[in-house]
DRENMARFI-58133 format. One record per residue (C-alpha): residue in one letter; x, y, z. Coordinates in steps of 0.02 Angstrom, whole numbers, plus 32768, in hexadecimal, padded with zeros to 4 digits. Last residue first. Layout:
! residues N
AXYZ/...
! end
This chain:
! residues 518
X7CC0841A80BD/X7C3184078132/X7BF883488154/X7B3D83268138/X7B6382BC80A1/X7AF382B68007/X7B5383167F80/X7BF882DE7FCA/X7BB982277F94/X7BEF824E7EDE/X7B9181C27E7D/X7BF081877DE3/X7BA281327D50/X7BB780A27CDF/X7C51806B7D36/X7CE77FFC7CE5/X7D4A80747C8D/X7D55810C7D07/X7D6980907D9D/X7E1F80737D96/X7E6C811F7D54/X7DF2816F7DCA/X7E3F81277E5F/X7DEA814A7F07/X7D7380BE7EF9/X7CD4807E7F37/X7C7580067EDA/X7BC77FCB7EAB/X7BC37F4B7E21/X7B3E7EE97DC4/X7B5C7E4A7D66/X7BAD7E1D7CC0/X7C5B7E3C7CF1/X7CCF7E657C67/X7D037F147CA2/X7D127EC27D56/X7D8A7E487D18/X7DF47EC67CA9/X7E047F3B7D44/X7E347EA87DB9/X7EB87E777D33/X7EFC7F2A7D34/X7EFC7F3A7DF0/X7F5E7E8D7E05/X7FDD7EBD7D82/X80017F6A7DD0/X80077F237E88/X7F637F1D7EF8/X7F7B7F747FA7/X7ED87FC87F99/X7E837FAD7EF5/X7DE87F647F3A/X7DB180027F86/X7D0B7FC77FD1/X7CBB7F497F54/X7C077F137F3F/X7BF27E8D7EB0/X7B487E5C7E7A/X7B217DC27E1B/X7B967D457E7B/X7BCE7C957E74/X7C5D7C787EE9/X7D0B7C5E7EA9/X7D2C7D107E70/X7D0A7D497F21/X7D6E7CCB7F7F/X7E097CE97F12/X7DEE7D9D7F2F/X7E007D867FE9/X7EA67D2D7FC5/X7EE27DB37F51/X7EBC7E397FC6/X7F277DE2804B/X7FB87DD67FD4/X7FA87E937FB0/X7FAF7EC08069/X804F7E48807C/X803F7DA080C6/X80787D728174/X7FBE7D5E81C2/X7F7E7D008130/X7FF57C6E8165/X805D7C2E80D6/X804A7B93806C/X80007C077FD5/X807C7C847FE6/X81107BFE7FD3/X80AE7BBD7F34/X808E7C5B7EEB/X7FF37CC77EE8/X7FBE7D217E4F/X7EFE7D0A7E59/X7F127C747DF1/X7F857C207E6B/X7F0A7C2E7EF5/X7E7C7BD37E90/X7EF47B547E58/X7F337B2B7F03/X7E767B0B7F3C/X7E557A9F7E9F/X7EF07A417EC9/X7EBF7A2E7F80/X7E1179E57F4A/X7D777A697F54/X7CE77A257FA7/X7D0C7A8D8047/X7D057B3C7FE7/X7D117BCB8065/X7D687B6C80E8/X7DD87B1E806A/X7E047BC7802C/X7E3E7BFF80D4/X7E947B5680FF/X7EFB7B6F8051/X7F2C7C228080/X7F657BE48124/X7EEE7C1D81B6/X7F497C978242/X7ED47D288203/X7EF67DD28265/X7E517E2F8284/X7DE97EBE8246/X7DFA7E99817C/X7DFB7F3D8119/X7D9A7F808087/X7D177EF88088/X7CF97E947FDC/X7C497E597FD9/X7C0C7DE27F57/X7B457DE17F55/X7AD47D657F08/X7A317DB87EF7/X799A7D537EB6/X79267DDF7EE2/X79317EA27EF9/X795F7F057F96/X78FD7F887FEF/X794A7FFB8054/X78EE806880DB/X78F6810E8137/X7946813381E7/X79DF81288248/X7A0F809B81D0/X7A3A7FEB821F/X7AE37F9381F6/X7B007F038191/X7A657F0F8123/X7AC47F1E8085/X7A8A7FC7805D/X7AB88000810B/X7B677FB080EC/X7B86800A8046/X7B4380A9808D/X7BC980A3812A/X7C5C807B80A9/X7C2A81198056/X7BFC817B80F5/X7C58822880E9/X7D0181FA813D/X7D6A81F5809D/X7D4582738017/X7CD482417F87/X7CB181AE7F0C/X7C2F81187EF8/X7C4980C07E58/X7BAD80737E05/X7B9E7FE87D89/X7AF67FC87D52/X7ABF7F2E7D00/X7A2C7F0B7D84/X79D77FAF7DCC/X7A1B80277E4B/X79AA80A47EAB/X79D0812A7F23/X7955819E7F89/X79C681DF8011/X7996824180B5/X7A3082B580D2/X7ACA824D8102/X7B4B822E818C/X7ABF82248220/X7B11822682C8/X7B098185833C/X7B3D810C82B1/X7B0B81588208/X7AA2814B816E/X79F881AA814C/X7993815780CF/X78F981AE808E/X78CA81268022/X794D80AE7FEB/X7943803E7F53/X79AE7FAD7F1F/X79E57F2E7E9C/X79497F377E45/X792E7ECD7DA3/X79477E307DEE/X79DF7DD47DF2/X7A197D607D68/X7A6B7CC17DA5/X7B177CB37DE2/X7BC27D047D8B/X7C547CB97DB5/X7CEE7D497DAA/X7D857D2E7D50/X7E177D797DAF/X7EB87D397D54/X7F5B7D697DB8/X7FFC7D5B7D5B/X806E7CDB7DAB/X811E7D207DBE/X81917D057D32/X822A7CA57D6A/X82C97D0B7D48/X832B7CD67CA1/X83CC7C8E7CCA/X845E7CAE7C5B/X84E97C347C6B/X85997C6C7C85/X85F57BF67C10/X869E7BB37C59/X865B7AF87C4D/X86187B167BA2/X86C37B587B6B/X87247ACA7BAF/X86A77A557B55/X86D27AB07AA2/X878C7A907AC8/X875D79E27AFC/X870379CA7A54/X879A7A1A79F0/X880F79A27A46/X87A579097A26/X87987934795F/X882178B4791B/X8801783079A2/X875078307990/X86DF78087A1F/X86CC78CC7A5E/X869F78FC79AB/X85CD78DE79A5/X85AC78FC7A52/X862679957A62/X85D879EC79C2/X852679D27A06/X85537A1F7AAE/X85A97AB17A52/X850B7AC579E2/X848A7AC07A78/X84F77B3C7AE1/X84FE7BB97A4C/X843C7BAE7A36/X84227BC77AF3/X849F7C587AF2/X843C7CAC7A61/X83997C927AB5/X83D77CD97B62/X84257D717B11/X837A7D967ABE/X831E7D787B5C/X839E7DE77BBD/X83827E747B34/X82C57E687B40/X82D27E797BFA/X833A7F0B7BF0/X82C37F6D7B7A/X82387F3E7BE5/X82947F807C84/X82C7801C7C2A/X821D80457BE9/X81BF801C7C95/X8246808B7CF3/X821C811B7C82/X815F810D7CAA/X818480F27D6B/X81F081977D6E/X82A281B67D5B/X8353816E7D89/X834580A87D9C/X838780457E27/X83787F877E38/X834D7F1E7ECE/X83647E657EC2/X83027DD37F1E/X82A27DA37E78/X825F7E597E6B/X826A7EF47EC8/X82797F9E7E60/X82C680367EA8/X828780CF7E3E/X82CF81807E52/X827E82217E32/X81D8820A7E89/X8138827F7EAD/X80CC827F7E02/X80F881C97DD3/X80C981807E75/X801681DC7E75/X7FF381A87DC0/X803280FE7DE9/X7FD480CC7E89/X8033802D7EB4/X808C80827F41/X812880777FAB/X817E81217FC7/X823181468006/X824082038030/X82D082798034/X82B68331806C/X827E83CE801A/X81CA83928000/X817784067F80/X814083717F14/X811483117FB9/X80A083927FF0/X805283AC7F34/X803082F47F36/X7FEA82F07FDD/X7F6683717FB7/X7F3A83137F0C/X7F3382727F7A/X7EB782D37FF2/X7E4083067F67/X7E41825A7F15/X7E2281ED7FB8/X7E9A81BB802F/X7E998117807D/X7F1F80BC8017/X7F6E81587FE9/X7FFD813E805C/X802C80938021/X80D580818091/X8121812E80A1/X81D4813C80EC/X81F181F28105/X82AB82328123/X82E482C98176/X824082D081D9/X81C3835781CA/X815F8327826A/X80CE836D8227/X80CF82FC818F/X80D5825E820D/X8043829B8270/X7FDB82B081DB/X800E8202819F/X7FE481AE8244/X7F3381FF8245/X7F1381CB8195/X7F48811881BC/X7ECD81228252/X7E49815881E0/X7E6A80BF8172/X7E6480428205/X7DBC80908244/X7DBF811682C8/X7D6E80F7837A/X7E0A80D083DE/X7E538178839B/X7DD681D883FC/X7D8782668392/X7DBD831683BF/X7E04833A8313/X7D63831882C1/X7D4A829F8234/X7D3A832881A9/X7DC8837C8206/X7E3082E881D6/X7E2382FD811B/X7ED982F280EE/X7EEF83B280C2/X7E7883E58153/X7EEF838381D1/X7F8983E18188/X7F4584878195/X7EFC84688241/X7F9984238286/X800484BC823F/X7F8185328280/X7F8E84E48335/X805284DE832E/X805785928301/X80B785CA83A2/X8137854A8383/X815F858882E2/X8209852782ED/X827185D082E9/X81FF86138378/X821E857B83E0/X82D8857B83C6/X82E4863483EB/X827A860E8493/X82EA858384B5/X839085F584A9/X83388680850E/X8304860E859B/X83B485CB85AC/X83F7867C85AA/X837986A78631/X83A68618869F/X845F864E8697/X844086FC86CE/X83D486BC8757/X844F86458796/X84CF86E187A5/X844A874D87F8/X842B86BC887B/X838B86518868/X82E1863C88AF/X827986B38847/X82B8866E87A7/X828485B587C9/X81DC85C1877F/X8221861086E2/X8296858286D3/X8205850686DD/X81A385648659/X8242855B85DE/X824A84948601/X8191848485DD/X81A584E4853E/X8231847C850D/X81C183DE8530/X8141842484C2/X81CE84318435/X81F9837E8445/X814B834E8440/X811B83A583A4/X80E483108343/X808582EC83E1/X800E837383AE/X7FD28300832C/X7FAB8275839D/X7F5182EE8425/X7EE983348385/X7EA1828B8350/X7E6A8267840B/X7ECE81FA8487/X7E7B817884F0/X7EC880D8849A/X7F7E80E58457/X7F8B80DC8399/X7FBE804C8325/X803480338290/X80097FAB8212/X80197FF38164/X80BA804E8192/X80E0810981A7/X8188812B81C8/X81E081D081F0/X82A281C68205/X82FF82568262/X83A9824C822F/X8430827782B8/X84C5821B825F/X84BA81C481B6/X8452811B81AC/X84AF8079819A/X84657FC8816A/X84D27F40815C/X84C57E90811A/X84817DDA8151/X83E87D8A8190/X83A47E3D81A5/X83587E768258/X82A87EBF8247/X82607F4E8299/X83067FAB8278/X82B8802D8202/X83267FEF817A/X82E97F448193/X822E7F7181B2/X82367FCE810D/X82877F4280AB/X81F37EC380F7/X81737F4780B5/X81BD7F3A8004/X81DB7E808001/X81AD7E337F60/X80FC7DFF7FAD/X808E7E777F38/X80F27EA07E9D/X81817F1E7E9E/X819E7FDE7EB8/X81FF804B7F37/X81E180FE7EF7/X826D81707F25/X827082257F43/X832982617F57/X834682F97FBB/X83EE82B98017/X841C82197FC5/X83E081667FF3/X844280CD7FC6/X841880197FA4/X846D7F6E7F9F/X84277EBF7F92/X84837E1C7FB5/X83E27DAB7FAC/X83477DE87FE2/X82937D968000/X82CD7CDE8018/X823F7C5F8047/X827F7BC380A2/X82567C15814B/X82437CC6812F/X82C77D2480D5/X834E7DA380D3/X83EA7DE98075/X84317E8A8082/X84DE7EA1802E/X84F97F588060/X84647FD78084/X84A180918096/X8435811A80D6/X844681DC80CA/X84C881E9804F/X85048294801E/
! end
């Protein structure tokens, strides 16, 4: 049974076309991976099918009485609510039924026997529904799912206004899973999850009976939970049955077949044109030349899709740093409460270190304490000499209304316009993206602009907080190559072992230092 039908969809922003005449269907129980390079329109597609955006052309039809749950990258939460309040709101329809039932109990002393019988019947129906929906196990369900995604580490009584962007996303994801909608729409759900919680979410989605559409650049995660791929490229949307690895095989084969057909056709066109040019003037051969010209005119010319620019991340290495990168003595990190026991850590020039461990235990706080951006609760941090630090933050707090060109020019005022455009193009951004405002770019394109600033500054130490969030497969592979080749030192937080394992010289597990209880 078809849950969702999309027919002849076209959409664009200004003169930039995103989709052209695409169709899509979602069947009951399908687990779909929606893939494509940064900026191809995956999040835009989600916004169109959820009604947040109106398409320029085309039809979006959901089957009746479908409960749709959508986790997007930019959702917000109301101030003043605790995490538990938000999670409880997943069961609002059941809480409303309980209130209705209690109101009926309140009326029972003031009604006629006939009305009482009617009220008792209604109460019985509601009671049966509440029992069938496990209403009296809500608190246990909340605790179980919150633990699975690491929210109990943050504390369920914490005000949502005090949460980081990543923590807010985790709260929304947990609420969504508790709602158990008929269809789940998930946009990059693993961006703010660590390995333990990704494993939990993987198991959950593998056992999920209903349909879902998942946007993700985390290929091992994608492979383990989906059975259909929809690939978005060059304004088209194509369906493949199977996982991502199978899609890649079929896609490469189709690409090679198309290239071979294109070469054969170009050779034939060249021969026909040559024959026409040589024979159209002669009376004896004019008819044959006209026949060849007709064939040329009727020919459906094969066009190869324009290749997207592949990113090239080559970090500029500055002068050699001193032997000591940093050393901490009895360092206790945190804001109001300590997040760590006293830490004695040391990093020396040439080391490449990954900080790993569950979310919320203080990995980012440790980075910022070492950099001197926030004060420690106690203890000291000593940093070495001649340091040129490049810092990639996990999330940017505010919307940026500069164009990409303005953003890079502000950082490098001596660059010519040609140099600014070339620097952005090397990071895999097209002309249309380069001329756009940063605020309208996808998460991956924004990350590429930030990486553009990082690679064009001379550094000898890179401090990277989840640098792969939002990046597409090509950009992630190129970033991995560039960090392997980097001659400086690296201190990096990452939840993707496939990414950091071949870059770092050692891994520090922050769970062994944290004051958080697991």
